[in-house]
Every structure is written in C-alpha cells, then in structure tokens.
Residue, then its C-alpha position, 0 to 999 in steps of 0.5 A: m306878664v306874670m300879673l296878666e297870667s295870674m288874672g286868667l290870660p294863658l301866657p307863658a309867665e313861668s317861662m318868662i321867670i326862668t328866662a329872666a333868672l337865667y339872663c341874670a345868671r348869664t350876664h348879671h345885667l339884672d339883679v336877680k333879687w329885683v326880678a324875684v320881687s317883680a315876679v312875686s308882686g305880679a303873681i299876688m297882684g294878678d291873682n287878686f285882680g283875677y279873684l275880683i273878676g271871678h267874683f263880679l262876673g260869677i260862674r254863669l258868665l265864666r261858663r259863657y265866655g271862659g272858653r275864649v281863654g281856655l276855661t272850658p266847662e270841664r275845667l270850671l267843673l274841676g275848679n269847683y270840685l277842688f274848691r269844695r274839697k280843699g279851697g286854701m290848699v288849691v290856691f297855694f298848690g295851684r300855683f305850681v300846676a300850669i292848668l290851675r295857675v291861670f284859672v285858680a283866682l277866677l275860680a276862687g272869686a266865682a266860688r265866693m271863697p272868703w277874700h281874707t282866706f284867699l289873700i293869705y294862701n295866694a300870698l304864700g303860694g305866689a312867694a313860693w312859686a315866683g320866688g322859688y322859680t326865680l332863685g332856683a333857676y338863677y342858682l341852677g343857671n350859675e352851676v350849669l354855666h360851669l359845665t362843659g362838654p358831655l356833662a352839660i349835654a347830660a344835664a340838659c337831657v335830664g332836665g328836659l326828661f324831667m319836664l316831659l314827665a311832669f307834663l305827662f303826670l299833670k295831664k293824666n291827673e287832670r283827666r282823673l280829677i275831671k272824671e271825679a268832678m263829673t261824678a261828684a257833680r252828677a251826684t250833687e245834682t241828683s241829690g238836689e233834685h230829690e230834695h225838691v221832689p215832694a214825698g209821694s209825687s212823681q217826676p214828669 
C-alpha cells in the first residue's frame, strides 16, 4: 500500500503504517523493525515508479488524466510552482504533507527533475517519513498502553486535536500556495507572450 500510494494512488498508507506499528506494540506478533524496513522500501520504490510514470507520460497526459486520481489542474500548477522554487526540498518534505506525498514523484518526473537528485532526496524523505512514523507510533503506542482511565482519555483527545489542527493548517496553506502559483504562472505566461511579440507589432 505504501508503494502504491507513492506511485500516485490515493491510498491511506500513512494510516496503515501507524496501524501496523500499533499492532506490533499491542500484540508483538510482528517485529517492528521489519515493518519499518517494509514501509521505507515501499516508499522509495513507489516514488521511483511514480517518477518514471510522470517522466514518460509528461505534463500533458497528467493534465488530461490526472483528475481521475485527484491530480487536479490546480495541484499540477502547485507542484510545478514548488519544483521551480525548491525541487529537492519539495521531494523530501513533501513526504510529510498528505496532499503532496501522493503526487510528488509524478510531478518530479513530469517536471524532468534530474533522477539522481530525486533519488537522493526521495531516499532521505522515505526513510525519515516511513521509518519515523513506524518507530514513533510503536514507542508511543507502548507508552499509551500503560495509561488508564482519565489520563488515557486525555492523551487520546490531545492526539485527535493535534491531527485536526495539522489538517486545517495544511489545507489553508494549500490554498495559499495555489493562489501564489496561479499568480506566478500568469506572470510567466505574460512574460513569454511579450518575448515572442516582435518590436513594433500589435497583437491580434
């Protein structure tokens, strides 16, 4: 599931990683180290497959068919805008943003980001995201299992509130970035049109 999500399919890979880690903490039927290895491997492999898909399909086909998997024109524009500014950092930190994580590899390939640069940031981001979530959820789960009564309820409420605030923050910033991307794209388009208009000529 982690690999398929990284290829561009909108699947709940993050929830699956956390669930598997908590299962390890609760039952010890699985070794959390191998869950982490599987999650990291799936993240890195899936992103590389996604990069190849984006590279060979190109931006035109992604614009045409991307909407079927949630890759809207606005998100394509957002991705191109971010890659122009901070390509490698987008690949790394995009892992931690649900909106970008699904599409970052496709966008990197479509934007023709150098593969060796993508590979380095992708491997670092995949290890930090998948490994960090697995081990973090596992050790946090071990601690929560020792809590009972009002303390456990309070911990659950705090965790739920944090997730809600994080979701609202990301949605707000997605809208802001899309607005900036639209402004930058229009400016670039206008500049390109001016460059192709000969001096002294009038546009139709």
